[in-house]
Structures are given as structure tokens and as C-alpha cells.
C-alpha positions as CSV (number, residue, x, y, z in Angstrom):
1,M,146.3,384.2,259.4
2,I,149.1,381.6,259.3
3,R,146.7,379.1,257.7
4,A,145.8,381.6,255.0
5,K,149.4,382.3,254.2
6,T,150.1,378.6,254.0
7,L,147.2,378.1,251.7
8,D,148.3,381.0,249.5
9,K,151.8,379.6,249.3
10,K,150.4,376.2,248.3
11,T,148.3,377.8,245.6
12,Q,151.3,379.7,244.2
13,I,153.3,376.4,244.2
14,L,150.4,374.7,242.4
15,F,150.3,377.6,239.9
16,I,154.0,377.4,239.1
17,S,153.8,373.6,238.8
18,S,150.9,374.0,236.4
19,V,152.8,376.4,234.2
20,C,155.9,374.2,234.2
21,S,153.8,371.1,233.3
22,V,152.1,372.8,230.4
23,F,155.5,374.1,229.2
24,I,157.0,370.6,229.3
25,L,154.0,369.0,227.5
26,V,154.0,371.7,224.7
27,F,157.8,371.4,224.4
28,I,157.6,367.7,223.8
29,L,155.0,368.3,221.0
30,N,157.3,370.9,219.5
31,K,160.3,368.6,219.5
32,L,158.3,365.8,217.8
33,Y,156.9,368.1,215.2
34,P,159.5,368.6,212.4
35,L,160.1,371.6,210.3
36,F,157.7,371.4,207.5
37,A,156.4,373.1,204.3
38,D,156.6,376.9,204.9
39,D,159.3,376.3,207.4
40,W,161.5,375.1,204.6
41,F,160.3,377.9,202.3
42,Y,160.9,380.8,204.7
43,S,164.4,379.6,205.5
44,F,165.3,381.3,202.3
45,I,165.1,385.0,201.2
46,Y,161.7,385.4,199.6
47,N,161.7,385.3,195.8
48,D,165.4,384.1,195.8
49,K,166.0,380.5,194.8
50,D,169.3,379.9,196.4
51,V,170.1,382.3,199.3
52,R,169.3,381.0,202.8
53,V,168.4,383.6,205.4
54,S,171.4,384.1,207.7
55,S,171.3,387.7,208.9
56,L,168.9,390.6,209.8
57,S,169.6,392.2,206.4
58,D,168.5,389.0,204.7
59,I,165.3,389.1,206.6
60,F,164.7,392.7,205.7
61,E,165.3,392.0,202.0
62,S,163.0,388.9,202.2
63,Q,160.2,390.8,203.8
64,Y,160.5,393.7,201.4
65,N,160.0,391.2,198.5
66,H,157.3,389.4,200.4
67,Y,155.4,392.7,201.0
68,F,155.0,393.4,197.3
69,V,154.5,389.9,196.1
70,W,152.6,387.9,198.7
71,G,151.2,389.8,201.7
72,G,151.6,392.3,204.5
73,R,152.3,390.2,207.6
74,S,155.8,391.5,207.7
75,I,156.2,391.4,211.5
76,V,155.2,387.8,212.1
77,H,157.1,386.5,209.0
78,A,160.2,388.4,210.1
79,I,160.0,386.7,213.5
80,D,159.5,383.4,211.7
81,Q,162.6,383.8,209.6
82,L,164.6,384.9,212.6
83,L,163.5,381.7,214.5
84,L,164.4,379.6,211.5
85,M,168.0,380.8,211.6
86,M,168.3,379.2,215.1
87,D,169.0,375.6,216.2
88,F,165.8,373.5,216.2
89,S,165.9,372.9,220.0
90,I,166.0,376.6,220.6
91,I,163.1,377.2,218.2
92,C,161.1,374.5,220.1
93,F,162.0,376.2,223.5
94,L,160.9,379.7,222.3
95,N,157.7,378.4,220.7
96,S,156.8,376.6,223.9
97,L,157.6,379.8,225.9
98,A,155.4,381.7,223.5
99,F,152.5,379.3,224.3
100,I,153.0,379.9,228.0
101,V,153.0,383.7,227.5
102,F,149.9,383.5,225.4
103,I,148.0,381.4,228.0
104,Y,149.3,383.7,230.8
105,V,148.0,386.8,229.1
106,L,144.5,385.2,228.8
107,Y,144.7,384.1,232.4
108,K,145.6,387.7,233.5
109,I,142.6,389.0,231.6
110,A,140.2,386.5,233.0
111,N,141.5,386.5,236.6
112,R,141.8,390.3,236.9
113,D,141.4,391.6,240.5
114,N,141.5,388.0,241.9
115,K,144.1,386.0,243.8
116,V,146.3,383.5,242.0
117,N,144.2,380.7,240.6
118,P,145.9,377.8,238.9
119,F,142.6,376.3,237.8
120,V,142.0,379.3,235.5
121,F,145.4,378.8,233.9
122,V,144.8,375.1,233.4
123,L,141.3,375.8,232.1
124,F,142.7,378.0,229.3
125,S,145.3,375.5,228.4
126,L,142.7,372.8,228.0
127,L,140.2,375.1,226.2
128,I,142.9,376.0,223.6
129,W,143.6,372.3,223.1
130,F,139.9,371.2,222.7
131,S,138.4,374.3,221.0
132,Q,140.9,375.0,218.3
133,P,140.2,373.0,215.1
134,A,143.7,373.6,213.8
135,F,145.7,373.4,217.1
136,F,148.8,371.8,215.6
137,E,148.8,374.2,212.7
138,T,148.5,377.3,214.8
139,A,150.4,376.4,218.0
140,I,153.0,373.7,217.2
141,W,153.9,374.0,213.5
142,K,156.6,376.7,213.6
143,T,155.5,379.1,210.8
144,G,151.8,378.7,211.7
145,S,152.5,379.3,215.3
146,V,154.3,382.5,214.7
147,N,151.4,383.7,212.6
148,Y,148.7,382.9,215.1
149,L,150.1,382.0,218.5
150,W,152.8,384.6,218.6
151,G,150.7,387.1,216.8
152,G,147.8,386.5,219.2
153,A,150.1,386.9,222.2
154,I,151.2,390.3,220.9
155,V,147.6,391.4,220.2
156,F,146.1,390.3,223.4
157,S,149.0,391.7,225.4
158,F,148.3,395.0,223.8
159,M,144.6,394.7,224.6
160,Y,145.4,394.1,228.3
161,P,146.3,397.7,229.4
162,Y,143.1,398.9,227.7
163,Y,141.1,396.2,229.5
164,I,142.6,397.3,232.8
165,Y,141.7,400.9,232.0
166,Y,138.2,399.8,231.0
167,R,137.7,398.1,234.4
168,S,139.3,400.7,236.7
169,V,138.9,403.9,234.7
170,K,142.2,405.0,236.2
171,S,145.6,405.3,234.5
172,S,148.8,407.2,234.7
173,D,150.0,409.2,231.7
174,N,153.5,410.3,230.7
175,F,155.5,411.0,227.6
176,F,157.4,407.7,227.7
177,K,154.1,405.7,227.9
178,V,152.6,407.7,225.0
179,V,155.7,406.9,222.8
180,L,155.8,403.3,223.9
181,F,152.1,402.7,223.1
182,F,152.4,404.3,219.8
183,F,155.2,402.0,218.6
184,C,153.7,398.9,220.2
185,G,150.4,399.8,218.6
186,V,152.1,399.8,215.1
187,I,153.4,396.3,215.8
188,A,150.1,395.0,217.3
189,G,148.1,396.4,214.3
190,W,150.5,394.8,211.8
191,M,149.8,391.2,212.9
192,N,146.8,389.5,211.4
193,E,143.9,390.8,209.3
194,N,140.8,389.8,211.2
195,M,142.5,390.3,214.6
196,T,143.6,393.8,213.5
197,I,139.9,394.7,212.8
198,A,139.0,393.2,216.2
199,L,141.7,395.2,218.0
200,I,140.6,398.5,216.5
201,F,137.0,397.8,217.4
202,F,138.0,396.8,221.0
203,I,140.0,400.0,221.6
204,V,137.4,402.3,219.9
205,L,134.6,400.8,221.9
206,I,136.4,401.3,225.2
207,L,137.4,404.9,224.4
208,F,133.8,405.6,223.2
209,K,132.4,404.4,226.5
210,S,134.9,406.5,228.5
211,H,133.9,409.5,226.4
212,S,130.2,408.9,226.9
213,R,130.7,408.7,230.6
214,K,132.7,412.0,230.4
215,I,135.8,410.3,231.7
216,A,139.2,411.7,230.6
217,I,140.8,409.5,228.0
218,P,144.6,409.1,228.6
219,K,147.0,410.2,225.9
220,W,148.7,406.8,225.8
221,A,145.3,405.2,224.8
222,I,144.9,407.5,221.9
223,A,148.5,407.1,220.8
224,G,148.1,403.4,220.9
225,L,145.0,403.6,218.7
226,V,146.9,405.8,216.2
227,G,149.7,403.3,216.2
228,V,147.3,400.4,215.6
229,L,145.7,402.2,212.7
230,I,149.1,402.9,211.1
231,G,150.1,399.2,211.6
232,S,146.8,398.0,210.1
233,A,147.3,400.2,207.1
234,F,150.7,398.7,206.5
235,L,149.1,395.2,206.8
236,L,146.0,395.6,204.8
237,L,147.3,397.9,202.0
238,A,150.3,395.7,201.1
239,P,150.4,395.3,197.3
240,G,151.1,391.6,197.8
241,N,147.7,391.1,199.3
242,Y,146.1,391.9,196.0
243,V,148.6,389.9,194.0
244,R,147.8,386.9,196.2
245,L,144.1,387.5,195.8
246,E,144.3,387.3,192.0
247,G,146.2,384.0,192.4
248,V,143.5,382.6,194.7
249,K,140.8,383.6,192.2
250,T,142.6,381.8,189.4
251,T,143.4,378.7,191.5
252,H,139.8,378.2,192.5
253,G,138.3,379.1,189.2
254,W,137.0,382.5,190.2
255,P,138.7,384.9,187.7
256,D,135.6,387.0,187.1
257,I,133.8,386.5,190.4
258,T,131.2,389.2,191.2
259,F,131.1,391.1,194.5
260,F,127.8,389.6,195.5
261,K,129.0,386.0,194.8
262,A,132.2,386.7,196.9
263,L,130.0,388.1,199.6
264,W,127.8,385.1,199.6
265,I,130.8,382.7,199.9
266,G,132.0,384.7,202.9
267,V,128.6,384.6,204.6
268,K,128.3,380.9,204.1
269,N,131.7,380.3,205.6
270,I,130.9,382.5,208.6
271,F,127.6,380.7,209.4
272,R,129.2,377.3,209.0
273,Y,131.9,378.1,211.6
274,L,129.5,380.0,213.8
275,F,127.3,377.0,214.3
276,H,130.1,374.5,214.4
277,Y,132.6,376.2,216.7
278,I,131.2,379.5,218.2
279,M,127.7,378.4,219.4
280,P,129.0,375.6,221.6
281,L,131.3,378.1,223.4
282,L,128.4,380.5,223.8
283,G,126.4,377.7,225.3
284,I,129.2,377.0,227.9
285,Y,129.3,380.8,228.6
286,V,125.6,381.0,229.3
287,L,125.7,377.9,231.5
288,L,128.5,379.4,233.6
289,L,126.8,382.8,233.7
290,C,123.7,381.1,235.3
291,V,125.9,379.6,238.0
292,Y,127.8,382.9,238.4
293,N,124.6,385.0,238.9
294,R,123.7,382.7,241.8
295,Y,127.2,382.1,243.3
296,P,129.4,385.1,242.6
297,R,132.8,385.4,244.2
298,N,132.3,389.1,244.9
299,T,128.8,390.6,244.5
300,E,130.2,394.1,243.9
301,S,132.0,393.1,240.7
302,I,129.1,391.2,239.0
303,K,128.3,394.1,236.7
304,I,131.8,394.8,235.5
305,N,132.6,391.1,235.0
306,V,129.5,390.5,232.9
307,Q,130.2,393.7,230.9
308,S,133.8,392.7,230.4
309,S,132.7,389.3,229.1
310,I,130.2,390.9,226.7
311,L,132.9,393.3,225.5
312,F,135.0,390.3,224.3
313,I,132.0,388.5,222.9
314,T,131.1,391.5,220.8
315,T,134.7,391.9,219.7
316,G,134.6,388.2,218.7
317,F,131.6,388.7,216.5
318,V,133.3,391.7,214.8
319,A,136.4,389.5,214.1
320,L,134.2,386.8,212.7
321,G,132.3,389.2,210.6
322,A,135.5,390.7,209.2
323,M,136.1,387.4,207.5
324,V,133.1,388.0,205.2
325,V,135.5,389.7,202.7
326,S,137.8,386.7,202.6
327,L,137.2,384.2,199.7
328,I,139.2,381.6,201.5
329,F,138.5,381.1,205.2
330,P,140.7,378.2,206.5
331,E,140.1,376.8,210.0
332,R,143.4,378.2,211.2
333,S,142.0,381.7,210.7
334,L,139.6,381.0,213.6
335,F,142.4,380.9,216.1
336,G,142.1,384.5,217.5
337,I,138.3,384.6,216.9
338,I,137.8,381.5,219.1
339,V,140.0,382.9,221.8
340,L,137.8,386.0,221.9
341,F,135.0,383.7,222.9
342,L,137.1,381.7,225.3
343,I,138.0,384.8,227.4
344,P,134.4,385.5,228.5
345,I,134.2,381.8,229.7
346,G,137.4,382.4,231.6
347,I,136.2,385.7,233.1
348,I,133.0,384.1,234.4
349,Y,134.6,380.9,235.6
350,A,137.3,382.8,237.5
351,N,134.7,384.7,239.4
352,I,132.4,381.9,240.5
353,D,132.3,381.1,244.2
354,F,133.1,377.4,244.3
355,S,132.9,377.3,248.1
356,Q,129.6,375.6,247.9
357,A,130.3,371.8,248.2
358,Y,128.1,370.8,245.3
359,Y,129.7,373.2,242.8
360,R,133.2,372.6,244.2
361,Y,132.9,368.8,243.6
362,L,131.2,369.4,240.2
363,N,134.1,371.7,239.2
364,T,136.7,369.2,240.3
365,G,134.9,366.4,238.5
366,V,134.6,368.2,235.2
367,M,138.2,369.3,235.4
368,I,139.3,365.7,236.0
369,I,137.2,364.5,233.0
370,F,138.8,367.2,230.8
371,L,142.3,366.3,232.0
372,L,141.7,362.6,231.3
373,L,140.3,363.4,227.8
374,F,143.3,365.6,227.2
375,L,145.8,363.0,228.3
376,N,144.2,360.4,226.0
377,G,144.4,362.8,223.1
378,Y,147.9,363.9,224.0
379,Y,149.1,360.3,224.1
380,K,147.7,359.7,220.6
381,A,149.3,362.9,219.3
382,T,152.8,362.1,220.7
383,R,152.5,358.5,219.4
384,D,151.6,359.7,215.9
385,L,154.2,362.5,215.9
386,Y,156.9,360.3,217.1
387,V,156.4,358.0,214.1
388,V,156.6,361.1,211.8
389,N,159.7,362.3,213.6
390,V,161.5,359.0,213.1
391,V,160.7,359.0,209.4
392,F,162.0,362.6,209.0
393,A,165.1,361.8,211.0
394,E,165.8,358.7,208.9
395,R,165.4,360.8,205.7
396,E,167.9,363.3,206.9
397,L,170.5,360.6,207.7
398,Y,169.9,359.1,204.2
399,I,170.3,362.5,202.6
400,E,173.7,363.0,204.3
401,E,174.8,359.5,203.1
402,Q,173.8,360.3,199.5
403,K,175.4,363.8,199.5
404,N,178.6,362.3,200.7
405,K,178.5,360.0,197.7
406,G,178.0,363.1,195.4
407,I,174.3,362.2,194.7
408,D,172.0,365.3,194.6
409,S,168.8,363.6,193.4
410,V,167.4,361.5,196.2
411,V,164.6,358.9,196.1
412,F,162.8,357.9,199.3
413,T,161.0,354.5,199.5
414,K,159.5,354.8,202.9
415,A,156.4,357.0,203.4
416,I,155.1,358.5,206.6
417,P,152.6,356.0,208.1
418,V,149.0,357.0,207.8
419,I,148.1,359.7,210.2
420,N,145.3,362.3,210.4
421,E,146.7,364.9,208.0
422,K,144.0,367.4,208.8
423,R,144.6,367.3,212.5
424,Y,148.4,367.5,212.4
425,F,148.8,369.5,209.1
426,I,151.6,367.2,208.0
427,R,151.5,365.9,204.4
428,D,154.1,363.6,202.9
429,L,156.3,364.2,199.9
430,T,154.9,362.9,196.6
431,N,156.2,361.0,193.6
432,D,156.3,364.3,191.7
433,P,159.8,365.9,192.1
434,N,158.4,369.2,190.6
435,G,155.7,369.5,193.3
436,L,155.9,372.5,195.6
437,T,156.5,370.4,198.8
438,N,159.2,368.3,197.1
439,K,161.0,371.3,195.6
440,A,160.9,373.1,198.9
441,Y,162.3,370.1,200.8
442,A,165.0,369.6,198.2
443,R,166.1,373.2,198.3
444,Y,166.1,373.2,202.1
445,H,168.5,370.2,202.1
446,G,170.7,371.5,199.2
447,L,169.5,368.8,196.7
448,K,168.6,369.0,193.1
449,S,165.4,367.0,193.6
450,V,163.7,364.6,195.9
451,N,161.1,361.9,195.0
452,L,159.0,359.5,197.0
453,I,158.4,356.1,195.4
454,V,156.9,353.9,198.0
455,N,158.3,350.4,198.3
456,K,155.3,348.6,199.8
457,K,157.3,345.8,201.3
458,E,159.8,348.1,203.0
459,N,157.0,350.5,204.1
460,N,155.2,347.6,205.8
């Protein structure tokens, strides 16, 4: 008994150490990654050229304008503008904390009904790093992170009580809970287009299964669904969505695109991402499932664990299929979809009995290999972002010098050293002062214009 308690205590210490380590590593990336692009843009009231956001009323005005001109993601963009009012270090701290919350929610889903397991937490942290094609754009870049990481944390947190109900078919019900789930449902449904569809499907499927088994559906679950439907209506029916769609058609030369051509573009995008990103994850899932069927941690929970994993896989395919209506399907939009396929991997992994020596050593060996690969990639990322951070810091000092001299049109001669722009989602200024990036940067720093004219000798 004493040995078991000591082992549990060591496991808890290891879990806390893992959480702290992940937080520190993510915080370093956040500190090195400067405010960029939309961060500059959303620091101002939307559709206002001069007024910087400095209060909640400014955010409300900005999102009101945004709703009718650009899109319906009012909640996440309001959070984004609230963050951008804060000191940069605080933004980095909160964004790192959001990452931990997000991973912890996934951990709780996968490790449901089990003891503390730091390996599952570490596994999800590594899977997010390796599986996300736009990791820095969706988890480190501040505006992108609020849209996908923060939005994902809210959506999956709202899924969790339904998931608990699905597994236990037991739940308390009271008026306060009904009201809470209704309002939380509105927020969760007002996050992100494809994840909203996935959330609705997830809840409806759970409630349908309960009804088919003649199990009483709690009022809070229905109230939550109603809230999600209302939130999704606010999101999807925003006039700005259709204004932006017309702009996308014009930009890409599709002013008169037919329904079938648009559908064909969506189908091609889905299949491209399916084979490139989703199928490998399903391969890992099947491999783990074979091991799990032979060595389950608890034989009584095999059925519910497999059913739970299939529930998320099905929801993942619905979220992926929902993107068929989108003419533009950037890789960042895969963030929540990929997570829906990572959760089944986590569920099965968390319930494998690794007491067998062969599988215990194999698990440890694979985890060590993944950690080494991660550390190698992390070192390269911090090295690259440090160089970017230095250039941005030098530019800000130079701007202050020029402004003190009364100069409001600044020319930079040192470019960001060549980095993988696609990986980090960081693009440099250009030699066009009227370019969108240059104009946003100039406005953010209170300048009339900025220009980048590379002095090759200085840059080398």
C-alpha cells in the first residue's frame, strides 16, 4: 500500500513536471515570435484607419463593423483584440497557458476513468507539434492562436461534459446547469465554421444514441445544443461572410464560378488533405487498436473505449466534409479536424496495458525517439525565431530614433534572414510602401510609411 502511494505521488510529480516543461517551452516560442500581420491590423478598431483599440467599447465597435464587412468570428476576434491591448509578455503568458489548457482538455478526454498518466499528456503535446501542418500559425502566432488554439480549447471543453455523459449515461440536472450550458453553448457554437458543424454533429449523435437506448436526456444537454445552434447561426449567417466570399472569388479569378465547379474544388482539397494528413493518423490508430485488443488495461471498458474513439473519428470526417463548401481551404483550417483524429489515438494509447516488458520497452523507445526528434526541431525553430526577433527588435529601436528626429517615413535596409516562411508564417516587409503588410506595420508604429530596401552588404 505504501509503495503504491509512493508510486502515485511520483507519477503526480512527473505529470506536474511535464506540464511545467511544456509551458516553458511554448512560452519561449511565444516570446521569440513577434506580433505580426493581423496582430498589427486587429490592434485598431476594424474599418477605422487611426483609432487603436483601448477599451471594451472599442472592441464592441470593432467587432460590430467586422461582423458586417468581414466575418462572423466575433468571439475569437474580440478575445484577440482584448489580448492585443496588453503587454507583450502577458500576451505570451496567456497564450502559453491556453496551450496547456488545450492539451489538458485532450488529455482528460483520452484518459477518462484512468489514473494520472503523464505519458498521455506528453503524447498529445508531441502529436500537436508533429501533426499540425501550420503549428506556428495556429498555436504561436497570436491572432492565429486565438482563432484556432483558443477556439479549439473552448469547443473541446464544451464537448467534454457530453463525452462524460456518453460514457457514463449519468448526469445531474438543475436550473443553474441548464442556463450555464445554454450560454456556454452560444459561445462554443460561435467559434469556427468547420468545428461548429462538428460540434453540432457530436452532440446530436450522442443525444440520438441516448434516445435510441431509451435513456432520459438531461435538460442541460438539450439547452447546450440549443445554445450551440444559436451561436452557429450568428457565426454562419454573418453578412461579412458573404462580402468576404465575393472578395475571394474576385481575387482568385472566380467571379462567375458555378456551384459544381466550386464543389469540385472543395472535393479536391478534401482528398488532398485526407491522404496527406488524415490517413497516416488513422494508420497509427489502427496499429494501436491492434495492440489494445490484445493488451487492454481493463477488459470491461474495451467496448466503450473503442466506441468513444470511433465517435471522434466520425466527427472528424464530418468536420473535414464540411470544408467542401469552402473555396479556400488553407492548412491552418485543419487544426481542429486533425485534433479530432488525434483524440482516438490518445484514447486507445491511454488504455493499453504496458505492463508487458516488450511493449513497455517499445513504448519507452518510441517516446524517446519522438522526444529527440522534437528537441531537434525545437532547437531549429528557436534558432530561426531568435534571428527574426532580433531583426524586429532592431527595427523598433530604429523607428524610435527616427520618430525622435521627426521622421515619419522609415526605410529599412536589413531584411529578415532566409527562413522557412511556410513553416513559421512570417513574411518580411517589401519595397512597396503601399503593400498591405507595410501599411499595417506603419500604422501600428504611428508612421506615415515604411519601406524595405535591402542593402546587400549590410544584410550580409
